[in-house]
C-alpha positions as CSV (number, residue, x, y, z in Angstrom):
1,X,-13.0,-14.0,-3.7
2,X,-10.7,-11.6,-5.7
3,X,-7.1,-10.9,-5.2
4,X,-6.2,-7.4,-4.2
5,X,-3.1,-5.4,-3.3
6,X,-2.8,-3.0,-0.5
7,X,0.0,-0.5,0.3
8,X,0.9,0.2,3.9
9,X,3.0,3.1,5.2
10,X,3.8,4.8,8.6
11,X,6.3,7.2,9.9
12,X,5.2,7.9,13.4
13,X,5.0,6.0,16.7
14,X,7.4,3.1,15.8
15,X,6.5,2.7,12.0
16,X,7.7,-0.9,11.8
17,X,5.5,-2.0,14.6
18,X,2.6,0.0,13.1
19,X,3.0,-1.6,9.7
20,X,3.2,-5.2,11.3
21,X,0.2,-4.5,13.4
22,X,-1.7,-3.2,10.4
23,X,-1.0,-6.4,8.6
24,X,-2.5,-8.3,11.4
25,X,-5.5,-6.0,11.4
26,X,-6.1,-6.5,7.7
27,X,-5.8,-10.2,8.1
28,X,-8.5,-10.1,10.7
29,X,-11.0,-8.2,8.6
30,X,-14.2,-10.2,7.8
31,X,-14.1,-11.5,4.3
32,X,-10.5,-10.9,3.8
33,X,-7.5,-13.4,3.9
34,X,-3.9,-12.2,3.8
35,X,-2.1,-14.4,1.2
36,X,1.3,-12.8,1.0
37,X,3.3,-9.6,1.9
38,X,6.5,-7.9,1.0
39,X,9.4,-7.0,3.3
40,X,9.4,-3.6,4.9
41,X,11.2,-0.8,3.2
42,X,12.6,2.5,4.7
43,X,11.8,5.4,2.3
44,X,12.4,9.0,2.2
45,X,9.4,11.2,2.4
46,X,7.8,12.4,-0.8
47,X,6.1,15.8,-1.2
48,X,6.6,17.1,2.2
49,X,10.3,16.4,3.1
50,X,10.5,17.8,6.7
51,X,9.3,14.6,8.4
52,X,10.8,11.2,9.4
53,X,11.4,8.5,6.9
54,X,8.5,6.1,6.2
55,X,8.2,2.4,6.5
56,X,6.4,1.0,3.6
57,X,5.2,-2.5,2.5
58,X,2.5,-4.1,0.4
59,X,0.3,-7.1,0.9
60,X,-1.9,-9.3,-1.2
61,X,-5.3,-10.4,0.1
62,X,-8.2,-12.4,-1.2
63,X,-11.4,-10.5,-0.5
64,X,-15.0,-11.3,-0.7
65,X,-15.7,-7.6,-0.3
66,X,-16.5,-5.4,-3.4
67,X,-13.6,-2.9,-3.9
68,X,-15.4,0.1,-2.3
69,X,-16.3,-1.9,0.8
70,X,-12.7,-3.2,1.1
71,X,-11.4,0.5,0.9
72,X,-14.0,1.6,3.5
73,X,-12.7,-1.2,5.8
74,X,-9.1,-0.1,5.2
75,X,-10.0,3.5,6.1
76,X,-11.6,2.2,9.3
77,X,-8.4,0.4,10.2
78,X,-6.5,3.7,9.7
79,X,-8.9,5.4,12.0
80,X,-8.5,2.6,14.6
81,X,-4.8,3.3,14.4
82,X,-5.3,7.1,15.1
83,X,-4.8,8.4,11.7
84,X,-5.5,12.1,11.5
85,X,-5.5,13.8,8.1
86,X,-4.0,17.2,8.6
87,X,-2.5,18.1,5.1
88,X,-1.4,16.4,2.0
89,X,1.8,14.2,2.5
90,X,1.7,15.0,6.3
91,X,3.4,12.5,8.8
92,X,1.0,9.7,9.7
93,X,0.7,6.8,12.0
94,X,-0.8,4.6,9.2
95,X,-1.6,5.0,5.5
96,X,-3.5,2.2,3.7
97,X,-4.1,2.4,0.0
98,X,-6.0,0.0,-2.1
99,X,-3.8,-0.3,-5.2
100,X,-5.3,-3.1,-7.4
101,X,-8.1,-5.5,-7.4
102,X,-7.8,-8.4,-9.8
103,X,-9.9,-7.8,-12.9
104,X,-11.2,-4.4,-11.8
105,X,-10.8,-1.0,-13.5
106,X,-12.7,1.6,-11.8
107,X,-12.8,5.5,-11.5
108,X,-15.2,7.4,-9.4
109,X,-15.1,10.0,-6.6
110,X,-14.2,7.4,-3.9
111,X,-11.8,4.9,-5.6
112,X,-9.7,4.6,-8.7
113,X,-8.3,1.3,-9.7
114,X,-5.6,0.7,-10.5
115,X,-4.2,3.4,-8.2
116,X,-3.4,6.2,-10.5
117,X,0.1,7.0,-9.3
118,X,1.4,3.7,-8.0
119,X,3.6,3.0,-11.1
120,X,5.5,6.2,-10.4
121,X,6.4,5.5,-6.8
122,X,9.4,3.4,-6.0
123,X,8.1,3.0,-2.4
124,X,5.1,1.1,-3.8
125,X,6.6,-0.7,-6.8
126,X,9.8,-2.1,-5.2
127,X,7.8,-4.0,-2.5
128,X,5.3,-5.0,-5.0
129,X,8.0,-6.3,-7.4
130,X,9.4,-8.2,-4.5
131,X,6.2,-9.8,-3.4
132,X,4.4,-10.3,-6.8
133,X,6.6,-9.4,-9.7
134,X,4.0,-10.9,-12.1
135,X,1.0,-8.5,-11.1
136,X,0.1,-6.5,-14.1
137,X,-0.6,-2.8,-13.6
138,X,-3.3,-2.0,-16.0
139,X,-1.9,-1.8,-19.5
140,X,1.5,-0.3,-18.2
141,X,3.3,-3.6,-17.5
142,X,4.2,-6.0,-14.7
143,X,5.2,-4.9,-11.3
144,X,8.8,-6.1,-12.0
145,X,9.0,-4.3,-15.3
146,X,7.8,-1.0,-13.9
147,X,9.9,-1.2,-10.8
148,X,13.0,-1.7,-12.9
149,X,12.5,1.6,-14.5
150,X,12.1,3.7,-11.4
151,X,14.8,5.5,-9.4
152,X,15.2,3.4,-6.3
153,X,17.3,6.1,-4.4
154,X,15.9,6.7,-1.0
155,X,14.2,3.3,-0.8
156,X,16.0,0.6,1.3
157,X,14.8,-2.9,2.0
158,X,15.0,-3.8,5.7
159,X,16.4,-7.2,6.8
């Protein structure tokens, strides 16, 4: 079993409910155990601004699946939730990203670990720093260190 971190996001069809349901779906995946999760955060859209705000969160799992199989399982969860990929940064009912897998550095056509832009995104790093401030992001530093250096404007923790 390896620890892994997954980012969750939604901005369609009751996004808080979508994120909560996605957490349950991840916990139900064979070979995966949900160990902790962040709060939900309301975040302004990035890239394509003419869309509703997102609800974002992260979770930590223990997984017996190799990283590529875990990502494939997450993509199936997205499809089960009705994810349609129309254009980059489009509104979506569910977005799941595999961010980190403990002890794994990987770069191929299907998967890059750690996620290559996660350390630049407050909507990822603030929830991660809340949940697991000690997680190291490659050689860049800990989640807490990286989150402290980001502009948190447009990112609000929900109660």
